[in-house]
N, C-alpha and C positions, 0 to 999 in steps of 0.2 A: 256628336253634332257636326264635328269637322268632317267626318267620313261622309255624312249625308250631303253636306255642301259640295264636297269633292265629287261625289257621285252625280249630283245635279249638274255641276259644271261640265263633267265629262260627257254627260248626256246631251248637253247643248252642242258640243263640238262633234260628237259621234252619236247621232240619234239611235243607231242600232248597236247596242252593247250587250254583252253577255249578262243575263240576269244573275249569274252566280259570282263572277269575278270582275265584271265591269270592263273587260277588254273589248275593244271594238271588233265587231263581227266582220268577217270577210265573206266574199261571194260563196254561196253554198251553205253557209251556216245560218241557222234560224233560231233566234231567242237564246241559244246556248252555244258557246264556242266548242270546237271539236275536243279540245283538251278536257274541259269540264264534262262533256258528254261521255268521254272515255272513262272518266272517274266517277260516274254514277255509282252509288253504293248499292249495287244490285243484290237482291236477297237470295235467289235460287231456292226459296222455300219449297217450291213445287217439286224439287229434286231430293228433298229431305224426307227421311222416314224415322220418326213421325213428323208430319208437316206441322210447324208451329201454329199456323193459322187454323187448321182443322182442330187442334187441341183447344182452341178458344171457344168452340161452338157447342159445348155441353153434350157431346156425344150424339149429335144429330145424325142419324143413320142415312139420311138422304144426301148428306154432304159427302161428295165423292172426291173432291179435290179443291185446292185453294192456290191462288196465284197472287203474288205481291211483287211490284216492280222494284221499289227502293226501300231502304231502311230510313226511318224518320229520325234524324238527329237534330238536336237543338242548334239552330242557326245554320243547319246544313242545306244542301241544295233542294231536297224534297220540301222542306219547310218553306223556303223562299218561293218556289214555284207554286205551291198550293196557296200560299198567302196572296200571290198575285191573282190567282183564280178566284179565291173566295172573298177577298176583301178589297180588291182594286179593280173589279169589273173587267178582268182580263180573260174573257172567254176563249180567245184564240190559243192561249197557253194550255187551256184544258183540252182543246182538240188535239194539240201536239202531244200532250201527255198520253192521251188515248192512243194515238198512232204509234208512239214509241213503245207503249205497253203492249200493244197488239203485236208488233214485230218481235218483242221479247218472248211472248208466250204463244206465238202463232202455231207452232208445231204441236204444242200440248193441247190447245183448244180444238185443233183439227182432229186430233186423236180422240178427244172427248166427245166429238160430234155435237157440240153445243148448238141448240136451235135458236136461242133467244137470249138477249141481254136485258136484265131488269135492274135499272138504277135504283139504289136505295132512295126512297122519296123524302123530300123536305116537307115540313108543314106548309100549307098554302100561304100563311102569313109571312113566314121567313122567305119563301120563294119570291113572293111579291116584292119584299124589301130588297133582296139580292138581285132580282131580275131574272134569275135562272137557277136551276138545280145543278150544282157543279158535277155531280155524279152522272147526270144525263149528258152534260157536255163531253165528259170523258168517254162516255158510252158511244157518242157519235163519232169520236176519233177512232175507237175500236171498230165500229161499223165500217168506216171508210177503208180500213185495211182488210178486214175479214169478210165483210158483206153480211155478217150476222145481224138479224133483225133486232132493233131496240124496241122494247115494249114499255112505254112510260106509264100506262094506266092500269097495269095489272095489280098494283098495290098502292094504297094510300096511307099517309101518316095521319093518325087520328087525333093527336094532341101535340102541342108545342112544349117540350119539356125544358127544364132548366139546363144550363151548360153542364157538360160532363167533365170538364177539364180538372176540377178540384175535388172530384168524388173518388172514393176508393172503389175497388172492384165490385164489392157487394152493392154499394150505393149506386153504381152505374147500372147494374142489372135491375135493381128496383126502380130506377129512374125511367127505364124504357119498357116497363111492364105494360102490356096492352097497347103498345105504341102503333102497331100496324094492323091492317086488315086487307084481305084480298078483295079487289074491286071487280075484276073481270076474269072469272075462273076459266071461261071458255078459251081464252087466248093462251093459256099455259098448260092446259090439260095434256098429260103425256109427254111434255117437253123436257129436254135437258136445258137448264137455265143457268146463266152466269149472273149471280147477284153481285152488283158492283157498287162499291163505295169509294170515297176519296182516300180516307185514312182509317185504319183499324188500330185501336189502342188495346183495350182489354177484350174487345170482341163483343161487348154487350149490345151495341146497336145492330150490327150485322147479324149477330147470333140470334137476336130476337126476330129480326126479319126472316132469317132462315127457318126458324121454328114455325112461323106463320105460313111460309111457303110449303114446308114439309107437311102441313095439315091439309094442303090443297092436293090436287091430283097431278102435280109435276112428277116426272119420272126420276130426275136426279138434279142435285143442286151443286153448283161450283161457286166458290167465293172468289172475288177479285178486288184488289185495291191498288192504288198508286203507291201508298207508303204505309209502313207499320212500325210502331215503336218496339215491337216484340224483340 
């Protein structure tokens, strides 16, 4: 409680403070101070063999690569930034996360010749409540740096499932069964697509979405997320 009051007090004196350490930002810093930015827990999963994220997708043969920006640690910087995006109506931080992520993997996605970014969709009721799909906001940040087209209507979420946070791995996969369907096949036929989510834990949600995409006529699938607890 004392920490919260102290943070609120500092914010009154210095409106622009680092989201991670509360230090006042200087000119040229945006949302995160340079020191914390340098300390991002980058994953480098895309440089590993086998790639931990690809191992989560049940052997989907169309998945050719996977990219993750940061490791998700309890009370860590990734959790703080994504909490701002998902629960505090802070869409600008999502755009920044997308831009930072794009710069981190720019060379790799250029090599992959990705044609389109498909954000993992939210159920329409949850999106109305939140005001936006956080994965779509991140995708717009990626688009700003890479110029890769974002396709929001290629896939829809068919049901609003219960929370995944307290379920085991098997329970998570059962919870997302029949969760997505392709809406506009013509937009993704023959394309190399980046399927983008904010967080990957067991891989159940994005794995299910990838399976649905694999049954369509996309050429290749790449997975992307801002953070993973793997």
